[in-house]
C-alpha positions as a Markdown table, in Angstrom:
| # | Residue | x | y | z |
|---|---|---|---|---|
| 1 | Met | -0.2 | -0.2 | 0.1 |
| 2 | Arg | 0.9 | 3.5 | -0.7 |
| 3 | Ala | 2.3 | 5.8 | 1.5 |
| 4 | Asp | 0.0 | 8.4 | 2.8 |
| 5 | Ala | 0.7 | 12.0 | 4.6 |
| 6 | Ala | -2.3 | 11.5 | 6.2 |
| 7 | Glu | -0.1 | 8.7 | 8.4 |
| 8 | Ile | 2.0 | 11.3 | 9.8 |
| 9 | Leu | -1.2 | 13.2 | 11.4 |
| 10 | Val | -1.1 | 10.1 | 14.8 |
| 11 | Glu | -3.1 | 11.0 | 17.4 |
| 12 | Gly | -2.0 | 11.9 | 20.6 |
| 13 | Ala | -1.5 | 14.2 | 23.6 |
| 14 | Trp | -1.0 | 17.3 | 20.6 |
| 15 | Arg | -2.9 | 18.8 | 18.5 |
| 16 | His | -1.9 | 19.1 | 14.9 |
| 17 | Arg | -1.5 | 21.9 | 12.3 |
| 18 | Phe | -0.1 | 24.0 | 9.2 |
| 19 | Val | 1.5 | 27.1 | 9.4 |
| 20 | Ala | 3.1 | 29.4 | 6.5 |
| 21 | Ala | 7.0 | 30.0 | 6.2 |
| 22 | Asn | 9.6 | 31.0 | 4.1 |
| 23 | Gly | 7.7 | 30.4 | 1.3 |
| 24 | Gly | 6.2 | 27.0 | 2.2 |
| 25 | Arg | 3.9 | 25.4 | 4.5 |
| 26 | Phe | 5.1 | 23.2 | 6.8 |
| 27 | His | 3.6 | 20.8 | 9.4 |
| 28 | Val | 3.2 | 21.2 | 13.5 |
| 29 | Ala | 2.5 | 19.0 | 16.3 |
| 30 | Glu | 2.1 | 21.3 | 19.3 |
| 31 | Ala | 1.4 | 21.1 | 23.1 |
| 32 | Gly | 0.6 | 23.4 | 26.0 |
| 33 | Ser | 1.3 | 26.9 | 26.2 |
| 34 | Gly | 4.1 | 29.2 | 27.8 |
| 35 | Pro | 7.2 | 29.9 | 26.4 |
| 36 | Leu | 7.8 | 28.9 | 23.0 |
| 37 | Val | 9.7 | 25.4 | 22.6 |
| 38 | Leu | 10.5 | 24.3 | 19.2 |
| 39 | Leu | 11.3 | 20.9 | 18.4 |
| 40 | Leu | 13.7 | 19.4 | 15.6 |
| 41 | His | 13.8 | 16.1 | 14.4 |
| 42 | Gly | 16.3 | 14.3 | 12.9 |
| 43 | Phe | 17.5 | 11.5 | 10.2 |
| 44 | Pro | 15.4 | 9.2 | 9.6 |
| 45 | Gln | 12.6 | 9.9 | 11.1 |
| 46 | Phe | 9.8 | 12.9 | 11.6 |
| 47 | Trp | 7.9 | 15.1 | 14.3 |
| 48 | Trp | 6.9 | 11.8 | 15.8 |
| 49 | Ala | 10.4 | 11.2 | 17.4 |
| 50 | Trp | 9.4 | 14.0 | 20.1 |
| 51 | Arg | 6.2 | 12.4 | 21.0 |
| 52 | His | 7.3 | 11.7 | 24.8 |
| 53 | Gln | 9.0 | 15.3 | 25.5 |
| 54 | Leu | 5.3 | 17.2 | 23.7 |
| 55 | Pro | 3.4 | 16.1 | 26.8 |
| 56 | Ala | 6.2 | 16.6 | 29.5 |
| 57 | Leu | 7.3 | 19.9 | 28.2 |
| 58 | Ala | 3.4 | 20.9 | 28.0 |
| 59 | Gln | 3.2 | 19.8 | 31.9 |
| 60 | Ala | 6.0 | 21.8 | 32.5 |
| 61 | Gly | 4.6 | 25.2 | 31.4 |
| 62 | Phe | 6.3 | 25.4 | 28.1 |
| 63 | His | 4.4 | 26.3 | 24.6 |
| 64 | Ala | 5.8 | 22.7 | 22.7 |
| 65 | Val | 6.2 | 22.4 | 19.1 |
| 66 | Ala | 7.6 | 19.4 | 17.0 |
| 67 | Met | 7.7 | 20.5 | 13.2 |
| 68 | Asp | 8.2 | 18.2 | 9.9 |
| 69 | Leu | 11.9 | 19.8 | 8.4 |
| 70 | Arg | 11.4 | 20.7 | 4.7 |
| 71 | Gly | 11.3 | 17.4 | 2.6 |
| 72 | Tyr | 9.8 | 15.4 | 5.6 |
| 73 | Gly | 6.6 | 14.3 | 6.9 |
| 74 | Ala | 3.5 | 16.4 | 6.3 |
| 75 | Ser | 5.2 | 19.7 | 5.2 |
| 76 | Asp | 6.6 | 20.9 | 1.9 |
| 77 | Lys | 8.9 | 19.4 | 0.3 |
| 78 | Pro | 10.5 | 21.0 | -2.3 |
| 79 | Pro | 13.5 | 20.4 | -4.7 |
| 80 | Arg | 15.8 | 22.9 | -3.4 |
| 81 | Gly | 16.7 | 24.3 | 0.2 |
| 82 | Tyr | 18.2 | 21.8 | 1.9 |
| 83 | Asp | 21.3 | 23.9 | 2.4 |
| 84 | Thr | 21.6 | 24.8 | 6.0 |
| 85 | Pro | 21.3 | 28.6 | 5.9 |
| 86 | Thr | 17.8 | 27.7 | 4.1 |
| 87 | Leu | 16.7 | 25.1 | 6.8 |
| 88 | Ala | 17.9 | 27.7 | 9.7 |
| 89 | Ala | 15.6 | 30.2 | 7.9 |
| 90 | Asp | 12.5 | 27.4 | 7.6 |
| 91 | Val | 12.8 | 27.3 | 11.5 |
| 92 | Ala | 12.6 | 30.9 | 12.0 |
| 93 | Gly | 10.1 | 31.3 | 9.9 |
| 94 | Val | 7.7 | 28.9 | 12.1 |
| 95 | Val | 9.2 | 30.7 | 14.8 |
| 96 | Arg | 7.4 | 33.6 | 13.8 |
| 97 | Ala | 4.3 | 32.4 | 12.3 |
| 98 | Leu | 3.6 | 30.8 | 15.7 |
| 99 | Gly | 3.3 | 33.9 | 16.9 |
| 100 | Ala | 6.7 | 34.6 | 18.8 |
| 101 | Ser | 9.5 | 36.4 | 18.4 |
| 102 | Gln | 11.8 | 33.9 | 20.1 |
| 103 | Ala | 12.4 | 30.2 | 20.6 |
| 104 | Val | 14.5 | 28.1 | 22.2 |
| 105 | Ile | 15.4 | 25.3 | 19.5 |
| 106 | Val | 15.9 | 21.9 | 20.7 |
| 107 | Gly | 17.4 | 19.6 | 17.8 |
| 108 | His | 18.5 | 15.9 | 17.5 |
| 109 | Asp | 20.5 | 14.4 | 14.9 |
| 110 | Trp | 20.0 | 16.6 | 12.2 |
| 111 | Gly | 17.9 | 18.9 | 14.0 |
| 112 | Gly | 20.6 | 19.2 | 16.3 |
| 113 | Trp | 23.1 | 20.7 | 13.3 |
| 114 | Ile | 20.5 | 23.0 | 12.4 |
| 115 | Ala | 19.9 | 24.0 | 16.3 |
| 116 | Trp | 23.7 | 24.9 | 16.5 |
| 117 | Ser | 23.4 | 27.0 | 13.8 |
| 118 | Met | 20.6 | 29.1 | 14.4 |
| 119 | Pro | 22.3 | 31.7 | 17.2 |
| 120 | Ser | 24.6 | 32.5 | 13.7 |
| 121 | Leu | 21.9 | 32.4 | 11.2 |
| 122 | Gln | 19.0 | 33.0 | 13.0 |
| 123 | Pro | 20.1 | 34.9 | 16.3 |
| 124 | Arg | 16.9 | 37.5 | 16.5 |
| 125 | Val | 14.5 | 34.1 | 16.8 |
| 126 | Thr | 17.3 | 32.0 | 18.7 |
| 127 | Arg | 16.8 | 32.4 | 22.4 |
| 128 | Ala | 18.7 | 29.2 | 23.5 |
| 129 | Val | 19.8 | 25.9 | 21.7 |
| 130 | Ala | 19.9 | 22.4 | 22.8 |
| 131 | Ala | 21.4 | 19.7 | 20.6 |
| 132 | Leu | 21.1 | 16.1 | 21.3 |
| 133 | Ala | 23.1 | 13.5 | 19.5 |
| 134 | Ala | 24.5 | 15.9 | 17.4 |
| 135 | Ala | 28.1 | 17.8 | 16.9 |
| 136 | His | 28.8 | 21.5 | 16.2 |
| 137 | Pro | 29.3 | 21.5 | 12.7 |
| 138 | Leu | 32.5 | 22.8 | 12.6 |
| 139 | Ala | 33.4 | 20.0 | 14.7 |
| 140 | Ala | 31.8 | 17.1 | 12.5 |
| 141 | Arg | 33.6 | 18.9 | 9.8 |
| 142 | Ser | 37.0 | 18.2 | 11.5 |
| 143 | Arg | 39.0 | 15.4 | 12.5 |
| 144 | Ala | 37.6 | 15.1 | 16.1 |
| 145 | Gly | 37.0 | 11.9 | 17.2 |
| 146 | Gly | 39.8 | 10.5 | 15.1 |
| 147 | Thr | 40.0 | 6.9 | 13.4 |
| 148 | Gln | 36.8 | 5.5 | 15.5 |
| 149 | Gln | 34.2 | 8.7 | 14.1 |
| 150 | Leu | 35.9 | 8.2 | 10.4 |
| 151 | Lys | 34.7 | 4.6 | 10.4 |
| 152 | Ala | 31.4 | 5.7 | 12.0 |
| 153 | Gly | 31.0 | 8.0 | 9.5 |
| 154 | Arg | 31.6 | 5.8 | 6.5 |
| 155 | Arg | 27.7 | 5.5 | 5.4 |
| 156 | Leu | 28.3 | 9.3 | 5.1 |
| 157 | Leu | 29.8 | 8.8 | 2.1 |
| 158 | Gly | 27.4 | 6.2 | 0.7 |
| 159 | Leu | 24.7 | 8.5 | 0.8 |
| 160 | Gln | 26.4 | 10.6 | -1.8 |
| 161 | Leu | 25.7 | 8.2 | -4.4 |
| 162 | Pro | 23.0 | 9.4 | -6.8 |
| 163 | Val | 20.0 | 6.7 | -6.4 |
| 164 | Ala | 21.1 | 4.2 | -4.6 |
| 165 | Pro | 20.6 | 5.6 | -1.6 |
| 166 | Glu | 16.7 | 6.8 | -2.1 |
| 167 | His | 16.4 | 2.8 | -2.7 |
| 168 | Trp | 17.6 | 1.6 | 0.0 |
| 169 | Leu | 15.8 | 3.8 | 1.7 |
| 170 | Ser | 12.1 | 3.6 | 0.5 |
| 171 | Val | 12.3 | 0.4 | -0.8 |
| 172 | Gly | 15.0 | -1.8 | 1.2 |
| 173 | Asp | 15.4 | -1.8 | 4.5 |
| 174 | Gly | 17.4 | 1.2 | 5.4 |
| 175 | Val | 15.2 | 2.9 | 8.0 |
| 176 | Glu | 15.0 | -0.2 | 9.9 |
| 177 | Gln | 19.1 | -0.6 | 9.2 |
| 178 | Leu | 19.9 | 2.3 | 10.4 |
| 179 | Leu | 17.3 | 2.4 | 13.7 |
| 180 | Arg | 19.3 | -0.9 | 14.8 |
| 181 | Asp | 22.7 | 0.2 | 13.7 |
| 182 | Trp | 22.7 | 3.5 | 15.8 |
| 183 | Ser | 21.0 | 2.7 | 18.7 |
| 184 | Gly | 22.7 | 2.2 | 22.0 |
| 185 | Asp | 21.8 | -2.3 | 22.2 |
| 186 | Gly | 21.5 | -2.8 | 18.5 |
| 187 | Thr | 17.5 | -3.3 | 19.1 |
| 188 | Thr | 14.6 | -1.4 | 17.3 |
| 189 | Asp | 10.9 | -0.9 | 18.2 |
| 190 | Pro | 8.7 | -2.4 | 15.6 |
| 191 | Glu | 6.1 | 0.2 | 15.6 |
| 192 | Ala | 8.8 | 3.2 | 15.3 |
| 193 | Val | 10.7 | 1.1 | 12.2 |
| 194 | Arg | 7.2 | 0.7 | 11.1 |
| 195 | Arg | 6.5 | 4.6 | 11.4 |
| 196 | Tyr | 9.6 | 6.1 | 10.4 |
| 197 | Thr | 9.9 | 3.6 | 7.2 |
| 198 | Arg | 6.5 | 4.7 | 5.6 |
| 199 | Ala | 7.3 | 8.1 | 6.0 |
| 200 | Met | 10.5 | 7.6 | 4.2 |
| 201 | Gln | 7.8 | 5.8 | 1.7 |
| 202 | Leu | 6.2 | 9.2 | 1.2 |
| 203 | Pro | 6.7 | 10.6 | -2.6 |
| 204 | Phe | 10.0 | 12.7 | -2.6 |
| 205 | Val | 11.0 | 11.9 | 0.5 |
| 206 | Ala | 13.8 | 9.5 | 0.6 |
| 207 | His | 15.6 | 11.9 | -1.8 |
| 208 | Thr | 14.9 | 15.1 | 0.4 |
| 209 | Ala | 16.1 | 13.4 | 3.3 |
| 210 | Val | 19.3 | 12.4 | 1.5 |
| 211 | Glu | 20.1 | 16.0 | 0.3 |
| 212 | Tyr | 20.7 | 17.5 | 3.3 |
| 213 | Tyr | 23.6 | 15.2 | 3.4 |
| 214 | Arg | 24.6 | 16.0 | 0.2 |
| 215 | Trp | 24.7 | 19.5 | 0.8 |
| 216 | Ser | 26.5 | 19.1 | 3.7 |
| 217 | Val | 29.2 | 17.2 | 2.1 |
| 218 | Arg | 29.5 | 18.7 | -1.9 |
| 219 | Ser | 29.3 | 22.3 | -0.4 |
| 220 | Leu | 32.8 | 22.0 | 1.8 |
| 221 | Pro | 34.8 | 23.6 | -1.0 |
| 222 | Arg | 31.9 | 25.5 | -2.6 |
| 223 | Arg | 31.4 | 29.7 | -1.7 |
| 224 | Asp | 28.0 | 28.5 | -0.1 |
| 225 | Gly | 29.9 | 26.0 | 1.9 |
| 226 | Arg | 32.9 | 28.2 | 3.0 |
| 227 | Arg | 30.2 | 31.3 | 3.5 |
| 228 | Phe | 28.0 | 28.8 | 6.3 |
| 229 | Ala | 31.7 | 27.8 | 7.5 |
| 230 | Ala | 32.6 | 31.5 | 8.4 |
| 231 | Ala | 29.2 | 32.6 | 10.0 |
| 232 | Val | 29.1 | 29.6 | 12.7 |
| 233 | Arg | 32.8 | 29.8 | 13.1 |
| 234 | Asp | 32.3 | 32.1 | 16.7 |
| 235 | Pro | 31.1 | 30.8 | 20.3 |
| 236 | Val | 27.3 | 31.1 | 20.7 |
| 237 | Asp | 26.0 | 33.6 | 22.7 |
| 238 | Val | 23.2 | 31.9 | 23.7 |
| 239 | Pro | 23.1 | 29.2 | 26.3 |
| 240 | Val | 23.7 | 25.7 | 25.4 |
| 241 | Leu | 22.4 | 22.3 | 26.6 |
| 242 | Gln | 24.4 | 19.6 | 25.1 |
| 243 | Ile | 23.2 | 15.8 | 25.6 |
| 244 | His | 24.4 | 13.1 | 24.2 |
| 245 | Gly | 24.5 | 9.7 | 24.6 |
| 246 | Ala | 27.3 | 7.3 | 25.6 |
| 247 | Arg | 26.9 | 4.6 | 23.1 |
| 248 | Asp | 25.6 | 6.6 | 20.1 |
| 249 | Arg | 27.8 | 4.7 | 17.1 |
| 250 | Trp | 26.9 | 7.7 | 14.7 |
| 251 | Ile | 28.3 | 10.7 | 16.3 |
| 252 | Leu | 30.8 | 9.3 | 18.7 |
| 253 | Pro | 31.2 | 10.9 | 22.4 |
| 254 | Glu | 34.4 | 12.5 | 21.4 |
| 255 | Leu | 32.9 | 14.5 | 18.7 |
| 256 | Ala | 30.4 | 16.3 | 20.9 |
| 257 | Ala | 33.0 | 16.5 | 23.3 |
| 258 | Ala | 35.2 | 19.0 | 20.8 |
| 259 | Ser | 31.7 | 20.8 | 20.1 |
| 260 | Arg | 31.8 | 22.4 | 23.3 |
| 261 | Arg | 34.6 | 25.1 | 22.4 |
| 262 | Trp | 31.5 | 26.7 | 20.1 |
| 263 | Ala | 29.5 | 26.7 | 23.3 |
| 264 | Gly | 29.7 | 29.7 | 25.6 |
| 265 | Pro | 30.0 | 30.6 | 29.1 |
| 266 | Gly | 27.3 | 29.0 | 31.4 |
| 267 | Ser | 26.4 | 25.8 | 29.1 |
| 268 | Arg | 26.0 | 22.2 | 30.3 |
| 269 | Tyr | 27.2 | 19.2 | 28.7 |
| 270 | Glu | 25.5 | 15.9 | 30.0 |
| 271 | Ile | 25.7 | 12.3 | 28.9 |
| 272 | Val | 23.2 | 9.8 | 29.3 |
| 273 | Ala | 24.9 | 6.5 | 30.0 |
| 274 | Asp | 22.9 | 3.7 | 28.3 |
| 275 | Ala | 21.5 | 5.6 | 25.6 |
| 276 | Gly | 22.7 | 5.6 | 21.8 |
| 277 | His | 21.9 | 8.1 | 19.1 |
| 278 | Phe | 18.0 | 8.0 | 19.2 |
| 279 | Leu | 18.1 | 9.7 | 22.6 |
| 280 | Pro | 14.5 | 11.3 | 22.6 |
| 281 | Glu | 13.5 | 7.6 | 22.0 |
| 282 | Glu | 16.2 | 5.7 | 23.9 |
| 283 | Ala | 16.2 | 7.7 | 26.7 |
| 284 | Pro | 12.7 | 9.7 | 27.1 |
| 285 | Asp | 12.4 | 10.1 | 30.7 |
| 286 | Ala | 15.9 | 10.9 | 31.2 |
| 287 | Val | 15.6 | 13.6 | 28.2 |
| 288 | Gly | 12.5 | 15.0 | 29.2 |
| 289 | Asp | 13.6 | 15.6 | 33.0 |
| 290 | Leu | 17.4 | 17.3 | 31.5 |
| 291 | Leu | 15.3 | 19.5 | 29.0 |
| 292 | Val | 12.7 | 21.0 | 32.1 |
| 293 | Asp | 16.0 | 21.6 | 34.6 |
| 294 | Trp | 17.9 | 23.3 | 31.7 |
| 295 | Leu | 14.7 | 25.2 | 30.5 |
| 296 | Arg | 13.7 | 26.2 | 34.1 |
| 297 | Gly | 16.7 | 27.9 | 34.6 |
| 298 | Leu | 17.0 | 30.1 | 31.3 |
| 299 | Pro | 16.9 | 33.4 | 31.7 |
| 300 | Pro | 13.8 | 35.1 | 31.4 |
| 301 | Ser | 12.8 | 36.5 | 27.6 |
| 302 | Pro | 13.5 | 39.8 | 26.4 |
């Protein structure tokens, strides 16, 4: 049976809506009221990755919103715009479309890459940043983590190939393999495998999801890549929370630790002992508790 975007609108302790931002239409799931906390998912997932944290943050007094990034889920899937500056502009547009002037940006995996970039690319809307299982873009481009990180990152080269990655993700067992290989204990949740596989089988999603990785590598020698690197080279000037799984086999803890040089004074770095790469799902309670504790300690929004 062909996948349908309606499958993305999973019912639960949240409400769904669509907002217009940066020339596109984005799907969000939201819960609660209060200061805005915008949650950005990673690869190969969609907003549902934050299903545990949405009600937890809402109960703690925050307006928790999980969006489908460009090219994912029920959001628009244009043929272009998978460079980080455009993705950051999407996020800033969604913040404004939600009626807020600022938000705390919380991102996992690719969402974390975008979150790290927000204070430099979209400073006006970025109150603070939490990066889960994500290295700062310049740390990721460095050799931090050594030989083991290079081995872990071999799949990045495979994602540069034409056509084959899309087939592997949408027709083969690519999604299940990623969830298994990057989790802390090598096991998968059957429901998560089913939902993420179906979401990847939506028209165009396998291609647009891979385009994030293609831009990150192919832009390195180009002017747009050099301009991005220059934009994010300085330490961020907002509070930063890093949360990393001790058993992350995709972004190794050493690489995450190397990112601390870009975090400003007063930032926090937390390791979750028994978790792998998919922190919001592998350690939902620990992640929720860390986020709520950190959020409550942030200075008031101006």
